[in-house]
N, CA, C, O and the ligand as a Tripos MOL2 file, in Angstrom:
@<TRIPOS>MOLECULE
protein
  261   259    66     0     0
PROTEIN
NO_CHARGES

@<TRIPOS>ATOM
      1 N          84.2410  126.8170   79.0340 N.3       1 MET1
      2 CA         85.2930  126.7640   80.0650 C.3       1 MET1
      3 C          86.0280  125.4230   79.9930 C.2       1 MET1
      4 O          85.3930  124.3840   79.8150 O.2       1 MET1
      5 N          87.3410  125.4340   80.1270 N.am      2 PRO2
      6 CA         88.1020  124.1720   80.0950 C.3       2 PRO2
      7 C          87.9230  123.3640   81.3740 C.2       2 PRO2
      8 O          87.6990  123.9090   82.4550 O.2       2 PRO2
      9 N          88.0280  122.0450   81.2150 N.am      3 LEU3
     10 CA         87.9070  121.1420   82.3510 C.3       3 LEU3
     11 C          89.3040  120.7220   82.8040 C.2       3 LEU3
     12 O          90.0820  120.1790   82.0190 O.2       3 LEU3
     13 N          89.6040  120.9700   84.0380 N.am      4 TYR4
     14 CA         90.9170  120.6240   84.5810 C.3       4 TYR4
     15 C          90.7900  119.4740   85.5680 C.2       4 TYR4
     16 O          89.7660  119.3090   86.2310 O.2       4 TYR4
     17 N          91.8630  118.6780   85.6490 N.am      5 GLU5
     18 CA         91.8910  117.5780   86.5990 C.3       5 GLU5
     19 C          92.8840  117.9240   87.7010 C.2       5 GLU5
     20 O          94.0000  118.3720   87.4400 O.2       5 GLU5
     21 N          92.4580  117.7080   88.9130 N.am      6 TYR6
     22 CA         93.2980  118.0130   90.0650 C.3       6 TYR6
     23 C          93.4910  116.7850   90.9290 C.2       6 TYR6
     24 O          92.6390  115.8990   90.9800 O.2       6 TYR6
     25 N          94.6380  116.7480   91.6130 N.am      7 ARG7
     26 CA         94.8550  115.6980   92.5870 C.3       7 ARG7
     27 C          95.1180  116.3490   93.9430 C.2       7 ARG7
     28 O          95.9180  117.2760   94.0670 O.2       7 ARG7
     29 N          94.4230  115.8380   94.9450 N.am      8 CYS8
     30 CA         94.6060  116.3470   96.2950 C.3       8 CYS8
     31 C          95.8790  115.7480   96.8970 C.2       8 CYS8
     32 O          96.0540  114.5300   96.9160 O.2       8 CYS8
     33 N          96.7600  116.6150   97.3840 N.am      9 LYS9
     34 CA         98.0010  116.1320   97.9800 C.3       9 LYS9
     35 C          97.7680  115.6120   99.3960 C.2       9 LYS9
     36 O          98.6150  114.9200   99.9610 O.2       9 LYS9
     37 N          96.6380  115.9470   99.9500 N.am     10 SER10
     38 CA         96.3490  115.5580  101.3280 C.3      10 SER10
     39 C          95.7530  114.1520  101.4200 C.2      10 SER10
     40 O          96.1860  113.3450  102.2430 O.2      10 SER10
     41 N          94.7480  113.8580  100.5650 N.am     11 CYS11
     42 CA         94.0960  112.5440  100.6290 C.3      11 CYS11
     43 C          94.2490  111.7470   99.3410 C.2      11 CYS11
     44 O          93.8260  110.5920   99.2880 O.2      11 CYS11
     45 N          94.8490  112.3350   98.2910 N.am     12 GLY12
     46 CA         95.0840  111.6160   97.0480 C.3      12 GLY12
     47 C          93.8920  111.5760   96.1100 C.2      12 GLY12
     48 O          93.9450  110.8980   95.0830 O.2      12 GLY12
     49 N          92.8310  112.2760   96.4310 N.am     13 GLN13
     50 CA         91.6090  112.2650   95.6280 C.3      13 GLN13
     51 C          91.8200  112.9780   94.2870 C.2      13 GLN13
     52 O          92.3790  114.0740   94.2430 O.2      13 GLN13
     53 N          91.3690  112.3450   93.1920 N.am     14 LEU14
     54 CA         91.3650  112.9900   91.8850 C.3      14 LEU14
     55 C          89.9900  113.5880   91.6380 C.2      14 LEU14
     56 O          88.9740  112.9390   91.8860 O.2      14 LEU14
     57 N          89.9540  114.8100   91.1570 N.am     15 PHE15
     58 CA         88.6640  115.4120   90.8410 C.3      15 PHE15
     59 C          88.8160  116.3810   89.6730 C.2      15 PHE15
     60 O          89.8740  116.9740   89.4640 O.2      15 PHE15
     61 N          87.7170  116.5260   88.9120 N.am     16 GLU16
     62 CA         87.7270  117.4220   87.7700 C.3      16 GLU16
     63 C          86.9030  118.6470   88.0950 C.2      16 GLU16
     64 O          85.9240  118.5880   88.8390 O.2      16 GLU16
     65 N          87.3280  119.7680   87.5150 N.am     17 LYS17
     66 CA         86.6130  121.0000   87.8030 C.3      17 LYS17
     67 C          86.6370  121.9070   86.5770 C.2      17 LYS17
     68 O          87.6720  122.0660   85.9310 O.2      17 LYS17
     69 N          85.5010  122.4910   86.2700 N.am     18 MET18
     70 CA         85.4230  123.5010   85.2220 C.3      18 MET18
     71 C          85.9300  124.8180   85.7880 C.2      18 MET18
     72 O          85.3540  125.3800   86.7200 O.2      18 MET18
     73 N          87.0190  125.2940   85.2030 N.am     19 VAL19
     74 CA         87.6240  126.5150   85.7220 C.3      19 VAL19
     75 C          87.8130  127.5140   84.5910 C.2      19 VAL19
     76 O          88.3360  127.1670   83.5320 O.2      19 VAL19
     77 N          87.3970  128.7260   84.8100 N.am     20 SER20
     78 CA         87.6370  129.7770   83.8230 C.3      20 SER20
     79 C          89.1220  130.1270   83.7890 C.2      20 SER20
     80 O          89.8570  129.8310   84.7310 O.2      20 SER20
     81 N          89.5550  130.7540   82.7060 N.am     21 PHE21
     82 CA         90.9770  131.0340   82.5180 C.3      21 PHE21
     83 C          91.5450  131.8760   83.6570 C.2      21 PHE21
     84 O          92.6870  131.6640   84.0660 O.2      21 PHE21
     85 N          90.7900  132.8020   84.1620 N.am     22 SER22
     86 CA         91.2680  133.6720   85.2360 C.3      22 SER22
     87 C          91.4430  132.9200   86.5560 C.2      22 SER22
     88 O          92.2000  133.3410   87.4300 O.2      22 SER22
     89 N          90.7250  131.7930   86.6820 N.am     23 GLN23
     90 CA         90.8010  131.0180   87.9250 C.3      23 GLN23
     91 C          91.7480  129.8280   87.8250 C.2      23 GLN23
     92 O          92.0230  129.1640   88.8250 O.2      23 GLN23
     93 N          92.2590  129.5510   86.5930 N.am     24 SER24
     94 CA         93.0270  128.3310   86.3680 C.3      24 SER24
     95 C          94.3350  128.2850   87.1470 C.2      24 SER24
     96 O          94.8330  127.2050   87.4650 O.2      24 SER24
     97 N          94.8870  129.4450   87.4520 N.am     25 SER25
     98 CA         96.1530  129.4680   88.1880 C.3      25 SER25
     99 C          95.9430  129.3520   89.6920 C.2      25 SER25
    100 O          96.8940  129.1520   90.4480 O.2      25 SER25
    101 N          94.6840  129.4800   90.1200 N.am     26 LYS26
    102 CA         94.3930  129.3600   91.5490 C.3      26 LYS26
    103 C          94.2740  127.8950   91.9530 C.2      26 LYS26
    104 O          93.9070  127.0470   91.1400 O.2      26 LYS26
    105 N          94.5820  127.6100   93.1870 N.am     27 THR27
    106 CA         94.4270  126.2500   93.6820 C.3      27 THR27
    107 C          92.9540  125.9740   94.0000 C.2      27 THR27
    108 O          92.2340  126.8420   94.4940 O.2      27 THR27
    109 N          92.5260  124.7410   93.7010 N.am     28 GLN28
    110 CA         91.1410  124.3500   93.9460 C.3      28 GLN28
    111 C          91.0470  123.5210   95.2170 C.2      28 GLN28
    112 O          91.9400  122.7380   95.5380 O.2      28 GLN28
    113 N          89.9600  123.7100   95.9200 N.am     29 GLU29
    114 CA         89.7540  123.0080   97.1770 C.3      29 GLU29
    115 C          89.2980  121.5700   96.9220 C.2      29 GLU29
    116 O          88.4370  121.3340   96.0740 O.2      29 GLU29
    117 N          89.8640  120.6210   97.6420 N.am     30 CYS30
    118 CA         89.4750  119.2210   97.5130 C.3      30 CYS30
    119 C          88.0270  119.0330   97.9700 C.2      30 CYS30
    120 O          87.6580  119.4950   99.0500 O.2      30 CYS30
    121 N          87.1930  118.3510   97.1490 N.am     31 PRO31
    122 CA         85.7800  118.1600   97.5060 C.3      31 PRO31
    123 C          85.5850  117.1420   98.6320 C.2      31 PRO31
    124 O          84.5170  117.0820   99.2410 O.2      31 PRO31
    125 N          86.6230  116.3420   98.9060 N.am     32 VAL32
    126 CA         86.5060  115.2910   99.9180 C.3      32 VAL32
    127 C          86.9370  115.7920  101.2950 C.2      32 VAL32
    128 O          86.1690  115.7400  102.2550 O.2      32 VAL32
    129 N          88.1840  116.2810  101.3750 N.am     33 CYS33
    130 CA         88.7070  116.6770  102.6840 C.3      33 CYS33
    131 C          88.8130  118.1850  102.8440 C.2      33 CYS33
    132 O          89.2710  118.6770  103.8760 O.2      33 CYS33
    133 N          88.3880  118.9180  101.8180 N.am     34 LYS34
    134 CA         88.3600  120.3870  101.8410 C.3      34 LYS34
    135 C          89.7470  121.0170  101.9630 C.2      34 LYS34
    136 O          89.8860  122.1740  102.3570 O.2      34 LYS34
    137 N          90.7790  120.2240  101.6140 N.am     35 SER35
    138 CA         92.1310  120.7580  101.6870 C.3      35 SER35
    139 C          92.4410  121.6160  100.4590 C.2      35 SER35
    140 O          92.1070  121.2200   99.3430 O.2      35 SER35
    141 N          93.0610  122.7650  100.6350 N.am     36 PRO36
    142 CA         93.4450  123.6080   99.4940 C.3      36 PRO36
    143 C          94.7550  123.1520   98.8560 C.2      36 PRO36
    144 O          95.2090  123.7520   97.8820 O.2      36 PRO36
    145 N          95.3650  122.0970   99.3960 N.am     37 ASP37
    146 CA         96.6590  121.6110   98.9190 C.3      37 ASP37
    147 C          96.4600  120.6160   97.7720 C.2      37 ASP37
    148 O          96.6060  119.4080   97.9550 O.2      37 ASP37
    149 N          96.1260  121.1370   96.5890 N.am     38 THR38
    150 CA         95.8820  120.2990   95.4130 C.3      38 THR38
    151 C          96.7890  120.7430   94.2700 C.2      38 THR38
    152 O          97.2450  121.8860   94.2360 O.2      38 THR38
    153 N          97.0470  119.8210   93.3260 N.am     39 SER39
    154 CA         97.8720  120.1660   92.1760 C.3      39 SER39
    155 C          97.1510  119.8140   90.8810 C.2      39 SER39
    156 O          96.4620  118.7970   90.7980 O.2      39 SER39
    157 N          97.3170  120.6710   89.8640 N.am     40 LYS40
    158 CA         96.6550  120.4630   88.5820 C.3      40 LYS40
    159 C          97.3520  119.3340   87.8210 C.2      40 LYS40
    160 O          98.5800  119.2830   87.7580 O.2      40 LYS40
    161 N          96.5520  118.4260   87.2420 N.am     41 GLN41
    162 CA         97.1070  117.3070   86.4900 C.3      41 GLN41
    163 C          97.1340  117.6240   84.9960 C.2      41 GLN41
    164 O          96.2180  118.2590   84.4740 O.2      41 GLN41
    165 N          98.1970  117.1760   84.3050 N.am     42 MET42
    166 CA         98.3180  117.3970   82.8680 C.3      42 MET42
    167 C          98.0190  116.0920   82.1250 C.2      42 MET42
    168 O          98.8010  115.6850   81.2660 O.2      42 MET42
    169 N          96.9110  115.4360   82.4400 N.am     43 SER43
    170 CA         96.6130  114.1050   81.9250 C.3      43 SER43
    171 C          96.3650  114.1060   80.4160 C.2      43 SER43
    172 O          96.7370  113.1520   79.7310 O.2      43 SER43
    173 N          95.7450  115.1560   79.8930 N.am     44 THR44
    174 CA         95.4050  115.1940   78.4650 C.3      44 THR44
    175 C          96.6490  115.2450   77.5890 C.2      44 THR44
    176 O          96.6560  114.6870   76.4920 O.2      44 THR44
    177 N          97.7010  115.9070   78.0600 N.am     45 PHE45
    178 CA         98.9330  116.0010   77.2900 C.3      45 PHE45
    179 C          99.7370  114.7090   77.4040 C.2      45 PHE45
    180 O         100.3780  114.3040   76.4340 O.2      45 PHE45
    181 N          99.7180  114.0700   78.5350 N.am     46 ALA46
    182 CA        100.5090  112.8710   78.7870 C.3      46 ALA46
    183 C          99.9940  111.6840   77.9780 C.2      46 ALA46
    184 O         100.7970  110.8940   77.4830 O.2      46 ALA46
    185 N          98.6770  111.5370   77.8310 N.am     47 SER47
    186 CA         98.1010  110.3950   77.1320 C.3      47 SER47
    187 C          98.3530  110.4620   75.6240 C.2      47 SER47
    188 O          98.4020  109.4280   74.9570 O.2      47 SER47
    189 N          98.5140  111.6870   75.0790 N.am     48 LYS48
    190 CA         98.7620  111.8500   73.6460 C.3      48 LYS48
    191 C         100.2120  111.5210   73.2970 C.2      48 LYS48
    192 O         100.4970  111.1450   72.1600 O.2      48 LYS48
    193 N         101.1210  111.6550   74.2400 N.am     49 GLY49
    194 CA        102.5450  111.4890   73.9680 C.3      49 GLY49
    195 C         102.9490  110.0590   73.6960 C.2      49 GLY49
    196 O         103.7560  109.8150   72.7990 O.2      49 GLY49
    197 N         102.4140  109.1020   74.4420 N.am     50 SER50
    198 CA        102.8390  107.7120   74.2930 C.3      50 SER50
    199 C         101.9120  106.9540   73.3400 C.2      50 SER50
    200 O         100.7440  106.7300   73.6580 O.2      50 SER50
    201 N         102.4270  106.5610   72.1790 N.am     51 SER51
    202 CA        101.6470  105.8050   71.2110 C.3      51 SER51
    203 C         102.3160  104.4610   70.9240 C.2      51 SER51
    204 O         103.4950  104.4490   70.5690 O.2      51 SER51
    205 N         101.6220  103.3320   71.0620 N.am     52 PRO52
    206 CA        102.2100  102.0130   70.8250 C.3      52 PRO52
    207 C         102.4820  101.7580   69.3360 C.2      52 PRO52
    208 O         103.2390  100.8460   69.0030 O.2      52 PRO52
    209 N         101.8760  102.5500   68.4340 N.am     53 ALA53
    210 CA        102.0580  102.3660   66.9900 C.3      53 ALA53
    211 C         103.4870  102.6990   66.5730 C.2      53 ALA53
    212 O         104.0180  102.0850   65.6480 O.2      53 ALA53
    213 N         104.1090  103.6550   67.2380 N.am     54 ALA54
    214 CA        105.4660  104.0640   66.9030 C.3      54 ALA54
    215 C         106.4640  102.9470   67.2100 C.2      54 ALA54
    216 O         107.4620  102.7970   66.5040 O.2      54 ALA54
    217 N         106.2050  102.1760   68.2390 N.am     55 ALA55
    218 CA        107.1170  101.1070   68.6370 C.3      55 ALA55
    219 C         107.0600   99.9350   67.6550 C.2      55 ALA55
    220 O         108.0840   99.2970   67.4070 O.2      55 ALA55
    221 N         105.8840   99.6370   67.0920 N.am     56 SER56
    222 CA        105.7350   98.5070   66.1750 C.3      56 SER56
    223 C         106.3950   98.7870   64.8230 C.2      56 SER56
    224 O         106.9510   97.8750   64.2130 O.2      56 SER56
    225 N         106.3420  100.0430   64.3440 N.am     57 SER57
    226 CA        106.9610  100.3920   63.0710 C.3      57 SER57
    227 C         108.4710  100.3450   63.1830 C.2      57 SER57
    228 O         109.1660  100.1360   62.1880 O.2      57 SER57
    229 N         108.9750  100.5350   64.3700 N.am     58 CYS58
    230 CA        110.4220  100.5280   64.6110 C.3      58 CYS58
    231 C         110.9670   99.0930   64.5140 C.2      58 CYS58
    232 O         112.0830   98.8830   64.0380 O.2      58 CYS58
    233 N         110.1850   98.1210   64.9600 N.am     59 SER59
    234 CA        110.6540   96.7370   64.9620 C.3      59 SER59
    235 C         110.6460   96.1430   63.5440 C.2      59 SER59
    236 O         111.3830   95.1950   63.2780 O.2      59 SER59
    237 N         109.8210   96.6870   62.6270 N.am     60 SER60
    238 CA        109.7540   96.1660   61.2600 C.3      60 SER60
    239 C         111.0350   96.4600   60.4760 C.2      60 SER60
    240 O         111.3860   95.7150   59.5600 O.2      60 SER60
    241 N         111.7230   97.5270   60.8270 N.am     61 THR61
    242 CA        112.9760   97.8570   60.1490 C.3      61 THR61
    243 C         114.0780   96.8600   60.5060 C.2      61 THR61
    244 O         115.0960   96.7850   59.8190 O.2      61 THR61
    245 N         113.8770   96.1010   61.5720 N.am     62 GLY62
    246 CA        114.8650   95.1180   61.9980 C.3      62 GLY62
    247 C         114.9450   93.9250   61.0620 C.2      62 GLY62
    248 O         115.8790   93.1300   61.1700 O.2      62 GLY62
    249 N         113.9820   93.7720   60.1310 N.am     63 ARG63
    250 CA        113.9760   92.6300   59.2050 C.3      63 ARG63
    251 C         115.0350   92.7820   58.1030 C.2      63 ARG63
    252 O         115.3250   91.8270   57.3820 O.2      63 ARG63
    253 N         115.6130   93.9940   57.9770 N.am     64 PHE64
    254 CA        116.6540   94.2130   56.9750 C.3      64 PHE64
    255 C         117.9000   93.4020   57.2480 C.2      64 PHE64
    256 O         118.5890   92.9810   56.3190 O.2      64 PHE64
    257 N         118.1870   93.1860   58.4960 N.am     65 THR65
    258 CA        119.4360   92.4780   58.8370 C.3      65 THR65
    259 C         119.3030   90.9750   58.9290 C.2      65 THR65
    260 O         120.2830   90.2840   59.2080 O.2      65 THR65
    261 ZN         91.5410  115.7450   99.7950 Zn       66 ZN66
@<TRIPOS>BOND
     1     1     2 1
     2     2     3 1
     3     3     4 2
     4     3     5 am
     5     5     6 1
     6     6     7 1
     7     7     8 2
     8     7     9 am
     9     9    10 1
    10    10    11 1
    11    11    12 2
    12    11    13 am
    13    13    14 1
    14    14    15 1
    15    15    16 2
    16    15    17 am
    17    17    18 1
    18    18    19 1
    19    19    20 2
    20    19    21 am
    21    21    22 1
    22    22    23 1
    23    23    24 2
    24    23    25 am
    25    25    26 1
    26    26    27 1
    27    27    28 2
    28    27    29 am
    29    29    30 1
    30    30    31 1
    31    31    32 2
    32    31    33 am
    33    33    34 1
    34    34    35 1
    35    35    36 2
    36    35    37 am
    37    37    38 1
    38    38    39 1
    39    39    40 2
    40    39    41 am
    41    41    42 1
    42    42    43 1
    43    43    44 2
    44    43    45 am
    45    45    46 1
    46    46    47 1
    47    47    48 2
    48    47    49 am
    49    49    50 1
    50    50    51 1
    51    51    52 2
    52    51    53 am
    53    53    54 1
    54    54    55 1
    55    55    56 2
    56    55    57 am
    57    57    58 1
    58    58    59 1
    59    59    60 2
    60    59    61 am
    61    61    62 1
    62    62    63 1
    63    63    64 2
    64    63    65 am
    65    65    66 1
    66    66    67 1
    67    67    68 2
    68    67    69 am
    69    69    70 1
    70    70    71 1
    71    71    72 2
    72    71    73 am
    73    73    74 1
    74    74    75 1
    75    75    76 2
    76    75    77 am
    77    77    78 1
    78    78    79 1
    79    79    80 2
    80    79    81 am
    81    81    82 1
    82    82    83 1
    83    83    84 2
    84    83    85 am
    85    85    86 1
    86    86    87 1
    87    87    88 2
    88    87    89 am
    89    89    90 1
    90    90    91 1
    91    91    92 2
    92    91    93 am
    93    93    94 1
    94    94    95 1
    95    95    96 2
    96    95    97 am
    97    97    98 1
    98    98    99 1
    99    99   100 2
   100    99   101 am
   101   101   102 1
   102   102   103 1
   103   103   104 2
   104   103   105 am
   105   105   106 1
   106   106   107 1
   107   107   108 2
   108   107   109 am
   109   109   110 1
   110   110   111 1
   111   111   112 2
   112   111   113 am
   113   113   114 1
   114   114   115 1
   115   115   116 2
   116   115   117 am
   117   117   118 1
   118   118   119 1
   119   119   120 2
   120   119   121 am
   121   121   122 1
   122   122   123 1
   123   123   124 2
   124   123   125 am
   125   125   126 1
   126   126   127 1
   127   127   128 2
   128   127   129 am
   129   129   130 1
   130   130   131 1
   131   131   132 2
   132   131   133 am
   133   133   134 1
   134   134   135 1
   135   135   136 2
   136   135   137 am
   137   137   138 1
   138   138   139 1
   139   139   140 2
   140   139   141 am
   141   141   142 1
   142   142   143 1
   143   143   144 2
   144   143   145 am
   145   145   146 1
   146   146   147 1
   147   147   148 2
   148   147   149 am
   149   149   150 1
   150   150   151 1
   151   151   152 2
   152   151   153 am
   153   153   154 1
   154   154   155 1
   155   155   156 2
   156   155   157 am
   157   157   158 1
   158   158   159 1
   159   159   160 2
   160   159   161 am
   161   161   162 1
   162   162   163 1
   163   163   164 2
   164   163   165 am
   165   165   166 1
   166   166   167 1
   167   167   168 2
   168   167   169 am
   169   169   170 1
   170   170   171 1
   171   171   172 2
   172   171   173 am
   173   173   174 1
   174   174   175 1
   175   175   176 2
   176   175   177 am
   177   177   178 1
   178   178   179 1
   179   179   180 2
   180   179   181 am
   181   181   182 1
   182   182   183 1
   183   183   184 2
   184   183   185 am
   185   185   186 1
   186   186   187 1
   187   187   188 2
   188   187   189 am
   189   189   190 1
   190   190   191 1
   191   191   192 2
   192   191   193 am
   193   193   194 1
   194   194   195 1
   195   195   196 2
   196   195   197 am
   197   197   198 1
   198   198   199 1
   199   199   200 2
   200   199   201 am
   201   201   202 1
   202   202   203 1
   203   203   204 2
   204   203   205 am
   205   205   206 1
   206   206   207 1
   207   207   208 2
   208   207   209 am
   209   209   210 1
   210   210   211 1
   211   211   212 2
   212   211   213 am
   213   213   214 1
   214   214   215 1
   215   215   216 2
   216   215   217 am
   217   217   218 1
   218   218   219 1
   219   219   220 2
   220   219   221 am
   221   221   222 1
   222   222   223 1
   223   223   224 2
   224   223   225 am
   225   225   226 1
   226   226   227 1
   227   227   228 2
   228   227   229 am
   229   229   230 1
   230   230   231 1
   231   231   232 2
   232   231   233 am
   233   233   234 1
   234   234   235 1
   235   235   236 2
   236   235   237 am
   237   237   238 1
   238   238   239 1
   239   239   240 2
   240   239   241 am
   241   241   242 1
   242   242   243 1
   243   243   244 2
   244   243   245 am
   245   245   246 1
   246   246   247 1
   247   247   248 2
   248   247   249 am
   249   249   250 1
   250   250   251 1
   251   251   252 2
   252   251   253 am
   253   253   254 1
   254   254   255 1
   255   255   256 2
   256   255   257 am
   257   257   258 1
   258   258   259 1
   259   259   260 2
@<TRIPOS>SUBSTRUCTURE
     1 MET1         2 RESIDUE 1 A MET
     2 PRO2         6 RESIDUE 1 A PRO
     3 LEU3        10 RESIDUE 1 A LEU
     4 TYR4        14 RESIDUE 1 A TYR
     5 GLU5        18 RESIDUE 1 A GLU
     6 TYR6        22 RESIDUE 1 A TYR
     7 ARG7        26 RESIDUE 1 A ARG
     8 CYS8        30 RESIDUE 1 A CYS
     9 LYS9        34 RESIDUE 1 A LYS
    10 SER10       38 RESIDUE 1 A SER
    11 CYS11       42 RESIDUE 1 A CYS
    12 GLY12       46 RESIDUE 1 A GLY
    13 GLN13       50 RESIDUE 1 A GLN
    14 LEU14       54 RESIDUE 1 A LEU
    15 PHE15       58 RESIDUE 1 A PHE
    16 GLU16       62 RESIDUE 1 A GLU
    17 LYS17       66 RESIDUE 1 A LYS
    18 MET18       70 RESIDUE 1 A MET
    19 VAL19       74 RESIDUE 1 A VAL
    20 SER20       78 RESIDUE 1 A SER
    21 PHE21       82 RESIDUE 1 A PHE
    22 SER22       86 RESIDUE 1 A SER
    23 GLN23       90 RESIDUE 1 A GLN
    24 SER24       94 RESIDUE 1 A SER
    25 SER25       98 RESIDUE 1 A SER
    26 LYS26      102 RESIDUE 1 A LYS
    27 THR27      106 RESIDUE 1 A THR
    28 GLN28      110 RESIDUE 1 A GLN
    29 GLU29      114 RESIDUE 1 A GLU
    30 CYS30      118 RESIDUE 1 A CYS
    31 PRO31      122 RESIDUE 1 A PRO
    32 VAL32      126 RESIDUE 1 A VAL
    33 CYS33      130 RESIDUE 1 A CYS
    34 LYS34      134 RESIDUE 1 A LYS
    35 SER35      138 RESIDUE 1 A SER
    36 PRO36      142 RESIDUE 1 A PRO
    37 ASP37      146 RESIDUE 1 A ASP
    38 THR38      150 RESIDUE 1 A THR
    39 SER39      154 RESIDUE 1 A SER
    40 LYS40      158 RESIDUE 1 A LYS
    41 GLN41      162 RESIDUE 1 A GLN
    42 MET42      166 RESIDUE 1 A MET
    43 SER43      170 RESIDUE 1 A SER
    44 THR44      174 RESIDUE 1 A THR
    45 PHE45      178 RESIDUE 1 A PHE
    46 ALA46      182 RESIDUE 1 A ALA
    47 SER47      186 RESIDUE 1 A SER
    48 LYS48      190 RESIDUE 1 A LYS
    49 GLY49      194 RESIDUE 1 A GLY
    50 SER50      198 RESIDUE 1 A SER
    51 SER51      202 RESIDUE 1 A SER
    52 PRO52      206 RESIDUE 1 A PRO
    53 ALA53      210 RESIDUE 1 A ALA
    54 ALA54      214 RESIDUE 1 A ALA
    55 ALA55      218 RESIDUE 1 A ALA
    56 SER56      222 RESIDUE 1 A SER
    57 SER57      226 RESIDUE 1 A SER
    58 CYS58      230 RESIDUE 1 A CYS
    59 SER59      234 RESIDUE 1 A SER
    60 SER60      238 RESIDUE 1 A SER
    61 THR61      242 RESIDUE 1 A THR
    62 GLY62      246 RESIDUE 1 A GLY
    63 ARG63      250 RESIDUE 1 A ARG
    64 PHE64      254 RESIDUE 1 A PHE
    65 THR65      258 RESIDUE 1 A THR
    66 ZN66       261 GROUP 0 **** ****
């Protein structure tokens, strides 16, 4: 089962939960304040997008001028 990260909109709590595919579209209850008002976080995709290596290779081309 995939592990999803959720953020509670009520108290701001971040929590992870193992959710089966059939349950992934359902909202998860906050473990702290029991609020059902939570949103799924896309943290795994966001961390892969920004790489500092791409920025350093870009500055090396500036030595041509
Ligand atoms: Zn909460």
